[in-house]
N, C-alpha and C positions, 0 to 999 in steps of 0.2 A: 294302463287304465288309471282312473283317478284314485281308486282304492290302493293300487300298488304304489302310486306316487305318495299318497298320504302315509302309508306304512313306512316307506323309505325315509320320509321326513321325520316321522316320529322316532324311528330307529336311530337316525342320526342325532336327534335331540337327546335321546337316552344315553347314547355313547358320549355325547358332549357333556351331559350332566355328570356322568360318572367320572369323566376325566377332570372336570372342574372341581368336583368334590375331592377327588384324589389329590389334586394340586393344593387345595385349601388345607387338607389334612397334613400334608408334608410341610407346608409353609407354617401352619400354626404350631406344630410340634417343634419345628426348627427354631421358631421364635421363643417358645417356652423354654427350650433347652439353653438358648443363648442368654435369656434372662436369668436362668438358674446358674449358669456359669459365672455371670457377673457377681451374683450374690454370694456364691460359695467359693469363688476364686478357683474352682476345680479345673484342672487341665489333664491332658493325657489319660492315664488309667483311671483316675478318679472321675473324670467327666464321662468316660465310657461306661463306668459302673453305674453312674446315675442314669445315663441314657438307657442302658440295658434294663435296669430296674423299672424305669417308667414304662418301657414297652411291654415288659412282662406283666406288670400290673394292669396295663391296658387291655390285656387278653384274659386275665384271671379275676378281675373285679368288675363292678358295675361302671367304673370310671374309665375314661379313655386315657391313652398314654399322655396326651396333652394335659388332661386334668391331673393326672398323677404328678407330672412335672410341676404343675402349678401348686399342688399340695406340698411338694418338696421345697418349692420356693418359699411358701408360707412358713414352713418349719425352719428354713435357713434364716429368714428374717426374724424369727423368734429367738435366734441365738444359737441354734444347733450347728455343729460342724458337719462336714460331708459324711463321715462315718455314722454320726448320730442320725442324720437325715435318712441314710440308707436303712438303718436299723429300725426307725420309728415310723416310716411312711405307711407301711402296710396296716399297722394298728390304727393310724390316723384315718386312713380311708374307711376302715371298718367302723370306727366311731362316727364318722361323717354319715355313713349310710344308716347305721342303727339309729342315730339321733336325728336323721333328716336335716343335717347341718351343712352349711357351705364349708368348703375346704379350709378357708381362712379361719373360721371359728373353731373347727375341729382341731386344726394345727395349734391354735393358741391355747385351747383347753388342754390338749395333750402335753404340750411343752410346759405349761404352767404347773400342772399336777406333777409331772415327772421331776421338775426342778425343785418344787416346794417340798416334796416328800423324799428327795434324794434318790430317785429311782433311775436306773440305767435306761438308755434309749431303747435297748432291746426289750424293755418291759412295757412298751407302748401297748402291746396286745393285752397285757394284764389290766392296764388303765381302761382300755376300751371295753373289756369284759365286765369289769366292776361297775363302770358308769352305766353301761347299757342294761345290765341286770338290775341295778337299782332303779333306773327309770322305768323298767318293765314292771317291777313289783311295787313301786311306791308312787305317791302322788307328787312327782317332781320330774321335770324334764332335764335333759343332759346339760343344757346351757346354764340353767339356774344352779344345778348341782356343781358344775365346774366352777362357777363363780363363787359359790359358798365354800368349796374346798380351798380355792385360792386364798380366800379371806382368813381362813383359820389354819391353813397347812403349815405355815412357818412355826407357829406356836406348837401345834400338835406333833409335828414330826420331830421337833427339837426335844420333845418329851418322850419320844419313842412310841407314840400312838400310831397305829397302822392306818393305811388308807382305807382298809376294809371297815375298821371300827368307826372312823370318822364319817365315812360315807353312810354307814348304817345309822349313826346318830342323827345326821342331818336329814336323812330320808324319813326316819320315824318322826322327827319334829315336824317335817313338812306334812306327813300324813295326818298329824294332829292339828293342822291348821296354821302352823307358824311359817311365815315366809322364809325363803332360803337365806336371804340377807340377814334377817333377824336371828335365824338359827346360827349362822356363822358368827355373828357378833356375840350372841349369848354363850355359845360354846367357848369362844375365846376368853370371855370373862370368867367362866367356871374354871377353865384350865389354869389361867394365870393366878387366880386367887387360891386355888387349892395347892398349887406348886409353891408359891411364895406368899403365904397368907399375911394379911395385916394383923396388927395387935388385936383388933376387935374380933377378927375371925378366929384367932387362937383362943380367945376367951370363950367363944361359942363352942369350939371343939372341946375345950377343957370341961365345959358344963355338960357336954354330952358324953364325957368319959372317953374321948378319942384322942389319939396321938396323931401328930402330923403325918407320920409314916403310914398310918392306916388309910389315909385318903390322898396321899400324894400321887398324882397321875403317872409320873415317871417311874413309880415303884409298883403300883397295883393296877394301873390302867384306868381309863376314864370311866367305863361302865361299872367296874368294881368299886371305884371311889364313890360314884353316885349311889350305888346299892348300899354301901356301908353307911353313908350319911342318912339315907332313907330309913334303914333299919334302926339307926340310933335315935330316930324321932325328930329329925329336923322339920320344923313347921314352916309355914309360908313367911312369917316374919323373919325367922332366922335366915331363910333362903334369900330374901331380899336384902338383908343386911350383909350377908356373905358375898352375893354375886351381883347386886344391882337389879334394875328392872328387867332387862332382857335376859341376863344371866339367871335371875331367879325364876323367870318364866320357863326358860329352857330346863332348869333343874327340876321344876315341878312336873313337866311333861315326861322327862326321862325317868324320874323316880317311879312313875306309874307305868312305865313301859319297858322295864328291864328285860323281861323275857323276849319282847319283840326285837330289842336291840341285839341281844345275844343270838337269836335265831337268824336275823338278817346278816349279822357279821359272819356267822358260819356259812350262810348261803353265798355270800360274796366271796368268801375264801375258796369256795368250791365252784366258782363261776367260769372257770377256764373254758373257752370256746363259745361263750354266750353271744358275743358280738358276731362271730362267724355263723352261728346258727340263725341269728336274726337276719343276717344278710342272705343266707340261703333261702329262708322263707320269703323274704321280700323279692328275691329273684325268681321264685317258682311260679311264674305267671307269664302271660303273653308279653307284657311290657318288658319283663326281664329277658325273654327270648329275643325280642327285637333289639334291645340294647346290646346283648351278647353278640348277635349277628353283626350289628353295626361296628362293634369293636374289632371283630375279626376282619371285616372289610377294610377298616382303617389301618390295621396292621399290614395288610397286603400293600396298601399305598405306601406305607413307611418302608416296607421291604424293597419296593421298586425304587424309592428315593435313595435308600442306602446303596442299591446296586448301581447307581449312577444317574438315575433320572433327575434327581435334584440338581446335581451339578450341570447337567445338560440344560435344564430349564433356566438355571441361573445365567449360563452363558448366552442362551437365546434372549433372555430378558435384557442382558447387558448390551447385546447387539441392537435390540429394539430401542433401548435408551439412547444409544449412539445415533441411531437414525432420527429419533424424535428431536434430539439435541441439534442435529444438522438442520432439520426442517425449521426449528425455532430460530436458529441463528441465520438462516438463509431464506427467510419468508418471501423476500422479493423475487428470488430465483424460482421458488416453487410456484409463486403466483403467476409469473410469466409462463411457466410450463403449463399451468392449467389453462391459461388464456389461449395459448397456441393449440393445446389439445382440443379445446372446445371448438376453435375455428376449423381445425383439420377434421375433427370428427363430424362436424355439422354436415359435410358433404357426402359422407359415406356410411354414417352409423345406421341410417335407414336401410341400407342395402346389406351391410356385412355385420352389423351389430357392434356393440361396445368393445367386444374382444379385439376387433381390428384396430381400434384406436389405442389400445394399451401399448403396443410396441412403439408407437409414435411418441407417446408420453415418456416411456422409458428411455428411448434414445435421446430425447431432448433434454431430460433431467440429467441423464448421464453425461451428455456433452457439456452442459453448463457446469456440472459438478467438476468434471475434469479440468475445464477452463479455470474455475475458481481455485482449484488445487494448484494448478500450474502457476497461476498468478501469485498465489500466496508463497510459493516456493521461490 
């Protein structure tokens, strides 16, 4: 009946769609891993480790295995070697999810912060936790925060200022209305001037009864240096003389926000697991369930590909390529076959259907092909 026929057609289409999506999954992952192999120059065991990691993350995070491989590629392009990529990709994916970032941006922020603060690749999770917690509690997003940290990191890390203290300082300045880029520039000016003060700065310190060691960031830390200057009575004029326009503005805000900076620095130091908790919350809904189910289905396709389906498809496609090449190179032969088939079929298609014409076409093309091969030999 018509209903059964429609059901059969729809069933066939569903199976076909599943097969098509499975092939696409295998093909896209294979391509992503090939791209990664070129960038990292990984072979043998190193390549297998990258592939295993990508597939694992494809079933344990919101991201597919292909996306995980693309994240690895972004980290590799940022200058990380294979071991560093393996150690930092999980934290990078967490940062991407917590900050609603594309993987390229997340990888760039992670690699910039780690290299600028001299952190190991294994500390990518720490970077993700600190940045996601700061973005959750302060009026700043992860992209702006990452850019601001990059701008001041080389100066601050060289003086021993922790990523937690710098992140807290930038976040508080942002909360008080200063743009992240201005905060970064201002903090850089404050750090540089306090660490190696000009003669006029030393005069102001002497006037306040302070020694250089009392306010040197590499000795007492940034927040304590600001607090000491504030308690000594540094006014707006002195601050502008010491640190310039942006530095003076940053100092003014920080000197009025010492408790906030202390509290946030402490909170960031205790933020381990923050990014994972954010990811868990973001996944705890219908969309998260759909994404997780899709990831499991994609892993089944990759497992079939690993079991031999990918190589079988490659061989089948290579055979099809050979056939298409033959057709393209022997268009005259194929055209003659079609003409003969049309003439032969015209007399009996009405009675026996197109199926009866196919053997004729096949024998004719086969005969012509054999003739061409023999002639070529």
